[in-house]
C-alpha positions as a LaTeX table, in Angstrom:
\begin{tabular}{lrrr}
\hline
Residue & $x$ (\AA) & $y$ (\AA) & $z$ (\AA) \\
\hline
Met1 & $-68.33$ & 120.14 & $-64.98$ \\
Glu2 & $-66.12$ & 121.41 & $-67.76$ \\
Pro3 & $-68.01$ & 123.29 & $-70.52$ \\
Gln4 & $-68.52$ & 121.26 & $-73.67$ \\
Gln5 & $-66.43$ & 122.33 & $-76.65$ \\
Ser6 & $-68.38$ & 123.48 & $-79.69$ \\
Pro7 & $-68.07$ & 121.23 & $-82.74$ \\
Ala8 & $-65.37$ & 122.35 & $-85.16$ \\
Val9 & $-67.93$ & 121.88 & $-87.94$ \\
Leu10 & $-71.54$ & 122.82 & $-87.30$ \\
Leu11 & $-74.27$ & 120.95 & $-89.16$ \\
Thr12 & $-77.65$ & 122.67 & $-89.35$ \\
Arg13 & $-80.68$ & 122.31 & $-91.60$ \\
Asp14 & $-82.61$ & 124.84 & $-93.63$ \\
Gly15 & $-85.45$ & 122.67 & $-94.89$ \\
Asp16 & $-83.97$ & 120.12 & $-97.27$ \\
Val17 & $-80.63$ & 121.96 & $-97.39$ \\
Ala18 & $-77.82$ & 120.96 & $-95.01$ \\
Val19 & $-75.49$ & 123.78 & $-93.96$ \\
Leu20 & $-71.92$ & 122.82 & $-93.02$ \\
Arg21 & $-70.16$ & 125.67 & $-91.21$ \\
Leu22 & $-66.45$ & 125.41 & $-90.42$ \\
Asn23 & $-66.30$ & 126.53 & $-86.81$ \\
Arg24 & $-62.81$ & 127.49 & $-85.69$ \\
Pro25 & $-63.18$ & 131.25 & $-86.21$ \\
Glu26 & $-60.33$ & 132.07 & $-83.84$ \\
Ala27 & $-57.99$ & 130.27 & $-86.29$ \\
Leu28 & $-59.73$ & 131.41 & $-89.50$ \\
Asn29 & $-61.17$ & 127.88 & $-89.63$ \\
Ala30 & $-57.77$ & 126.32 & $-90.22$ \\
Val31 & $-58.05$ & 122.55 & $-90.50$ \\
Asn32 & $-56.77$ & 120.49 & $-87.58$ \\
Ala33 & $-57.61$ & 117.03 & $-86.26$ \\
Asp34 & $-60.76$ & 118.28 & $-84.52$ \\
Leu35 & $-62.11$ & 119.93 & $-87.64$ \\
Glu36 & $-61.28$ & 116.83 & $-89.70$ \\
Arg37 & $-63.14$ & 114.61 & $-87.24$ \\
Asp38 & $-66.22$ & 116.84 & $-87.09$ \\
Phe39 & $-66.24$ & 117.45 & $-90.85$ \\
Lys40 & $-66.23$ & 113.73 & $-91.56$ \\
Gly41 & $-68.91$ & 113.20 & $-88.91$ \\
Ala42 & $-71.09$ & 115.85 & $-90.53$ \\
Leu43 & $-70.57$ & 114.25 & $-93.93$ \\
Asp44 & $-71.58$ & 110.89 & $-92.44$ \\
Glu45 & $-74.88$ & 112.45 & $-91.34$ \\
Val46 & $-75.47$ & 114.12 & $-94.71$ \\
Glu47 & $-74.75$ & 110.95 & $-96.65$ \\
Ala48 & $-77.06$ & 108.91 & $-94.42$ \\
Asp49 & $-79.98$ & 111.34 & $-94.62$ \\
Ala50 & $-82.10$ & 110.87 & $-97.72$ \\
Thr51 & $-84.00$ & 114.09 & $-96.97$ \\
Val52 & $-80.91$ & 116.21 & $-97.67$ \\
Arg53 & $-81.14$ & 117.44 & $-101.27$ \\
Ala54 & $-78.41$ & 120.10 & $-101.30$ \\
Val55 & $-75.49$ & 121.28 & $-99.17$ \\
Val56 & $-74.09$ & 124.73 & $-98.40$ \\
Leu57 & $-70.48$ & 124.94 & $-97.14$ \\
Thr58 & $-69.30$ & 128.13 & $-95.41$ \\
Gly59 & $-67.12$ & 129.38 & $-92.58$ \\
Ala60 & $-67.81$ & 130.97 & $-89.20$ \\
Gly61 & $-66.36$ & 134.37 & $-88.40$ \\
Arg62 & $-64.29$ & 136.52 & $-90.72$ \\
Gly63 & $-62.79$ & 133.83 & $-92.95$ \\
Phe64 & $-63.78$ & 130.76 & $-94.92$ \\
Cys65 & $-60.71$ & 128.60 & $-94.31$ \\
Ala66 & $-57.01$ & 129.40 & $-93.88$ \\
Gly67 & $-55.93$ & 125.90 & $-94.93$ \\
Ala68 & $-53.87$ & 123.68 & $-92.66$ \\
Asp69 & $-53.32$ & 124.64 & $-89.04$ \\
Leu70 & $-49.53$ & 125.00 & $-88.99$ \\
Leu71 & $-49.58$ & 125.33 & $-85.20$ \\
Glu72 & $-50.59$ & 121.70 & $-84.92$ \\
Pro73 & $-47.52$ & 119.58 & $-84.06$ \\
Ala74 & $-46.06$ & 117.52 & $-86.90$ \\
Pro75 & $-44.10$ & 114.41 & $-85.88$ \\
Ala76 & $-40.95$ & 113.39 & $-87.75$ \\
Pro77 & $-40.44$ & 112.51 & $-90.48$ \\
Val78 & $-42.44$ & 115.58 & $-91.45$ \\
Gly79 & $-42.80$ & 114.67 & $-95.11$ \\
Ala80 & $-44.34$ & 111.29 & $-94.42$ \\
His81 & $-46.66$ & 112.85 & $-91.86$ \\
Val82 & $-47.80$ & 115.56 & $-94.29$ \\
Ala83 & $-48.40$ & 113.00 & $-97.04$ \\
His84 & $-50.43$ & 110.88 & $-94.61$ \\
Val85 & $-52.50$ & 113.88 & $-93.47$ \\
Leu86 & $-53.09$ & 115.02 & $-97.05$ \\
His87 & $-54.29$ & 111.58 & $-98.05$ \\
His88 & $-56.44$ & 110.77 & $-95.03$ \\
Arg89 & $-57.63$ & 114.25 & $-94.02$ \\
Tyr90 & $-57.79$ & 116.84 & $-96.79$ \\
Asn91 & $-58.00$ & 114.63 & $-99.85$ \\
Ala92 & $-60.50$ & 112.34 & $-98.16$ \\
Ile93 & $-62.78$ & 115.32 & $-97.45$ \\
Val94 & $-62.42$ & 116.67 & $-101.00$ \\
Arg95 & $-63.26$ & 113.27 & $-102.46$ \\
Arg96 & $-66.33$ & 112.93 & $-100.27$ \\
Leu97 & $-67.58$ & 116.43 & $-101.07$ \\
His98 & $-66.97$ & 115.81 & $-104.75$ \\
Ala99 & $-68.85$ & 112.51 & $-104.61$ \\
Leu100 & $-71.96$ & 113.71 & $-102.76$ \\
Gln101 & $-75.04$ & 112.79 & $-104.77$ \\
Val102 & $-76.61$ & 116.19 & $-104.13$ \\
Pro103 & $-75.50$ & 119.66 & $-105.29$ \\
Val104 & $-72.94$ & 121.47 & $-103.12$ \\
Val105 & $-72.67$ & 125.26 & $-102.91$ \\
Ser106 & $-69.68$ & 127.02 & $-101.32$ \\
Ala107 & $-70.37$ & 130.38 & $-99.66$ \\
Val108 & $-66.90$ & 131.90 & $-99.30$ \\
Asn109 & $-66.68$ & 134.56 & $-96.60$ \\
Gly110 & $-63.39$ & 136.36 & $-96.10$ \\
Val111 & $-60.14$ & 134.62 & $-96.95$ \\
Ala112 & $-59.78$ & 131.21 & $-98.53$ \\
Ala113 & $-56.08$ & 130.44 & $-98.33$ \\
Gly114 & $-53.95$ & 127.39 & $-99.00$ \\
Gly115 & $-56.00$ & 124.24 & $-98.70$ \\
Gly116 & $-59.05$ & 126.38 & $-98.04$ \\
Val117 & $-59.04$ & 127.29 & $-101.74$ \\
Gly118 & $-59.26$ & 123.66 & $-102.81$ \\
Leu119 & $-61.95$ & 123.06 & $-100.23$ \\
Ala120 & $-64.06$ & 125.93 & $-101.58$ \\
Leu121 & $-63.59$ & 124.86 & $-105.19$ \\
Ser122 & $-64.68$ & 121.30 & $-104.39$ \\
Ala123 & $-68.27$ & 122.54 & $-104.50$ \\
Asp124 & $-70.37$ & 122.49 & $-107.65$ \\
Val125 & $-71.10$ & 126.22 & $-107.39$ \\
Val126 & $-68.94$ & 128.79 & $-105.60$ \\
Ile127 & $-70.42$ & 132.09 & $-104.41$ \\
Ala128 & $-68.21$ & 134.63 & $-102.65$ \\
Ala129 & $-68.73$ & 137.76 & $-100.61$ \\
Glu130 & $-67.36$ & 140.96 & $-102.12$ \\
Ser131 & $-64.71$ & 141.08 & $-99.38$ \\
Ala132 & $-63.58$ & 137.49 & $-99.98$ \\
Arg133 & $-60.23$ & 136.65 & $-101.51$ \\
Phe134 & $-58.39$ & 133.57 & $-102.66$ \\
Lys135 & $-54.73$ & 133.11 & $-101.80$ \\
Gln136 & $-52.29$ & 130.39 & $-102.88$ \\
Val137 & $-49.60$ & 130.56 & $-100.19$ \\
Phe138 & $-47.93$ & 127.19 & $-100.70$ \\
Gly139 & $-44.95$ & 128.16 & $-102.87$ \\
Pro140 & $-43.89$ & 131.65 & $-101.74$ \\
Gln141 & $-44.57$ & 131.10 & $-98.04$ \\
Leu142 & $-43.94$ & 127.39 & $-97.46$ \\
Gly143 & $-41.80$ & 126.15 & $-100.35$ \\
Val144 & $-44.23$ & 123.41 & $-101.42$ \\
Ile145 & $-46.79$ & 122.98 & $-104.19$ \\
Pro146 & $-50.48$ & 123.87 & $-103.89$ \\
Asp147 & $-52.59$ & 120.90 & $-102.84$ \\
Val148 & $-56.12$ & 119.91 & $-101.80$ \\
Gly149 & $-56.91$ & 119.89 & $-105.52$ \\
Ser150 & $-55.66$ & 123.41 & $-106.26$ \\
Thr151 & $-53.28$ & 122.35 & $-109.04$ \\
Trp152 & $-56.25$ & 120.58 & $-110.67$ \\
Tyr153 & $-58.86$ & 123.33 & $-110.25$ \\
Tyr154 & $-56.83$ & 126.47 & $-110.94$ \\
Pro155 & $-55.43$ & 125.67 & $-114.41$ \\
Arg156 & $-58.77$ & 124.28 & $-115.58$ \\
Leu157 & $-60.77$ & 127.26 & $-114.37$ \\
Leu158 & $-58.27$ & 130.07 & $-114.96$ \\
Gly159 & $-55.88$ & 128.77 & $-117.58$ \\
Arg160 & $-52.13$ & 128.37 & $-117.11$ \\
Gly161 & $-51.40$ & 132.04 & $-117.80$ \\
Arg162 & $-53.33$ & 133.14 & $-114.71$ \\
Ala163 & $-53.07$ & 130.06 & $-112.50$ \\
Leu164 & $-49.29$ & 129.78 & $-112.49$ \\
Pro165 & $-48.48$ & 133.42 & $-111.59$ \\
Leu166 & $-50.99$ & 133.31 & $-108.73$ \\
Met167 & $-49.31$ & 130.18 & $-107.38$ \\
Leu168 & $-45.78$ & 131.57 & $-107.82$ \\
Thr169 & $-46.45$ & 134.96 & $-106.22$ \\
Gly170 & $-49.08$ & 134.10 & $-103.62$ \\
Asp171 & $-50.88$ & 137.33 & $-104.52$ \\
Asp172 & $-54.47$ & 137.74 & $-103.42$ \\
Leu173 & $-57.19$ & 137.10 & $-106.00$ \\
Pro174 & $-60.10$ & 139.31 & $-104.90$ \\
Ala175 & $-63.54$ & 137.80 & $-105.30$ \\
Pro176 & $-64.73$ & 140.21 & $-108.03$ \\
Gln177 & $-61.67$ & 139.38 & $-110.13$ \\
Ala178 & $-62.08$ & 135.66 & $-109.39$ \\
Ala179 & $-65.61$ & 135.87 & $-110.79$ \\
Ala180 & $-64.50$ & 137.89 & $-113.83$ \\
Trp181 & $-61.81$ & 135.29 & $-114.55$ \\
Gly182 & $-64.18$ & 132.35 & $-114.19$ \\
Leu183 & $-62.83$ & 130.81 & $-110.97$ \\
Ile184 & $-66.18$ & 131.20 & $-109.20$ \\
Trp185 & $-69.84$ & 131.64 & $-110.16$ \\
Gln186 & $-70.95$ & 134.82 & $-108.43$ \\
Val187 & $-69.97$ & 137.67 & $-106.10$ \\
Val188 & $-72.54$ & 139.25 & $-103.80$ \\
Pro189 & $-72.55$ & 141.88 & $-101.02$ \\
Asp190 & $-71.23$ & 140.47 & $-97.78$ \\
Asp191 & $-74.57$ & 140.58 & $-96.01$ \\
Gln192 & $-76.22$ & 138.72 & $-98.90$ \\
Leu193 & $-73.75$ & 135.81 & $-99.06$ \\
Leu194 & $-75.58$ & 133.17 & $-97.03$ \\
Pro195 & $-79.09$ & 134.16 & $-98.19$ \\
Thr196 & $-77.92$ & 133.96 & $-101.82$ \\
Ala197 & $-76.22$ & 130.61 & $-101.29$ \\
Leu198 & $-79.25$ & 129.19 & $-99.51$ \\
Ala199 & $-81.61$ & 130.45 & $-102.22$ \\
Leu200 & $-79.54$ & 128.74 & $-104.90$ \\
Ala201 & $-79.25$ & 125.56 & $-102.82$ \\
His202 & $-83.04$ & 125.45 & $-102.42$ \\
Arg203 & $-83.47$ & 126.00 & $-106.14$ \\
Leu204 & $-81.17$ & 123.07 & $-106.86$ \\
Ala205 & $-82.76$ & 120.96 & $-104.13$ \\
Ala206 & $-86.11$ & 121.37 & $-105.85$ \\
Gly207 & $-84.68$ & 119.91 & $-109.06$ \\
Pro208 & $-83.56$ & 116.47 & $-110.25$ \\
Val209 & $-80.61$ & 116.02 & $-107.91$ \\
Arg210 & $-79.64$ & 112.63 & $-109.33$ \\
Ala211 & $-79.36$ & 114.19 & $-112.78$ \\
Tyr212 & $-77.26$ & 117.00 & $-111.31$ \\
Ala213 & $-74.82$ & 114.45 & $-109.89$ \\
Ala214 & $-74.63$ & 112.81 & $-113.31$ \\
Ile215 & $-73.99$ & 116.19 & $-114.96$ \\
Arg216 & $-71.13$ & 116.81 & $-112.55$ \\
Ala217 & $-69.62$ & 113.42 & $-113.37$ \\
Ala218 & $-69.94$ & 114.02 & $-117.11$ \\
Val219 & $-68.27$ & 117.44 & $-116.90$ \\
Asp220 & $-65.41$ & 116.06 & $-114.82$ \\
His221 & $-64.96$ & 113.15 & $-117.20$ \\
Ala222 & $-64.41$ & 115.61 & $-120.03$ \\
Val223 & $-61.08$ & 116.87 & $-118.70$ \\
Ser224 & $-57.86$ & 115.06 & $-119.47$ \\
Val225 & $-56.54$ & 114.18 & $-115.98$ \\
Pro226 & $-58.82$ & 112.89 & $-113.23$ \\
Leu227 & $-58.89$ & 114.68 & $-109.90$ \\
Glu228 & $-57.92$ & 111.41 & $-108.17$ \\
Ala229 & $-54.58$ & 111.32 & $-109.99$ \\
Gln230 & $-53.87$ & 114.98 & $-109.27$ \\
Leu231 & $-54.64$ & 114.57 & $-105.56$ \\
Asp232 & $-52.18$ & 111.67 & $-105.46$ \\
Leu233 & $-49.53$ & 113.76 & $-107.23$ \\
Glu234 & $-49.98$ & 116.63 & $-104.76$ \\
Arg235 & $-49.70$ & 114.19 & $-101.85$ \\
Asp236 & $-46.51$ & 112.59 & $-103.15$ \\
Val237 & $-44.73$ & 115.83 & $-104.10$ \\
Asn238 & $-45.55$ & 117.56 & $-100.81$ \\
Gly239 & $-44.59$ & 114.43 & $-98.91$ \\
Arg240 & $-41.12$ & 114.97 & $-100.38$ \\
Leu241 & $-40.93$ & 118.76 & $-100.11$ \\
Cys242 & $-42.10$ & 118.84 & $-96.50$ \\
Asp243 & $-38.91$ & 117.05 & $-95.43$ \\
Gly244 & $-36.84$ & 119.87 & $-96.96$ \\
Pro245 & $-35.49$ & 123.10 & $-95.45$ \\
Asp246 & $-37.93$ & 125.43 & $-97.22$ \\
Phe247 & $-41.01$ & 123.97 & $-95.55$ \\
Ala248 & $-39.29$ & 123.93 & $-92.16$ \\
Glu249 & $-38.41$ & 127.60 & $-92.59$ \\
Gly250 & $-41.91$ & 128.46 & $-93.76$ \\
Val251 & $-43.53$ & 126.84 & $-90.72$ \\
Thr252 & $-41.00$ & 128.44 & $-88.37$ \\
Ala253 & $-41.62$ & 131.87 & $-89.91$ \\
Phe254 & $-45.38$ & 131.39 & $-89.55$ \\
Arg255 & $-45.04$ & 130.50 & $-85.89$ \\
Glu256 & $-42.67$ & 133.43 & $-85.27$ \\
Arg257 & $-44.97$ & 135.81 & $-87.20$ \\
Arg258 & $-42.29$ & 136.91 & $-89.67$ \\
Lys259 & $-41.54$ & 136.55 & $-93.34$ \\
Pro260 & $-39.64$ & 133.40 & $-94.38$ \\
Arg261 & $-35.93$ & 133.78 & $-95.03$ \\
Trp262 & $-35.37$ & 131.57 & $-98.06$ \\
Arg263 & $-31.88$ & 130.23 & $-98.71$ \\
\hline
\end{tabular}
């Protein structure tokens, strides 16, 4: 018999807290079809289980999530495929995380890059290890705009003056600086990341979780543009840009392990 493949997202329980662990460590937990399938399956279980009162989202291995798996084949036309994947894979997961009726805590270990940034920021509270970093690679490496909610989260949390340069340069934002700038809630020593996240999740789980969901909705309502509209904008713009030469060069450079040669 062939050995069974481990789920690309592991769902475990710590009392009334569900722990979702992205589980493609060999690919820095980059999102592919398997991870999408298992992530949605795990969310199905969480949503159906009334005993779950909080969720912790983290990554296996040395990284949280490197965004999309660019080694996964993309059929032509590429732009239409990317728009479809954004809508049905990434945006669908963000919407479901954002709509969970229990508090969600992200425990960011290592790098969160590309769509992994939006995934991390979809939580209600983001805690990062001291070694973690956030990286917006879309523009300088792929010639497209940040997506998975990044163009919605970054300006609101950082302000335009910090969000835009990070997106234009692709420079790393180390976790301590991310906390100082207000992108995330807390930075802790690497070996304290999961214990800290679980402790906070249990604290929230012991509270009025329905009220917490209402607080989230009220805070989100206070901003001028809804996340739904911004996710749609990201999908449409990248659906166009991914048919262009810059994205093709960016993907080719990634696969050939070299820097893109922009023209």
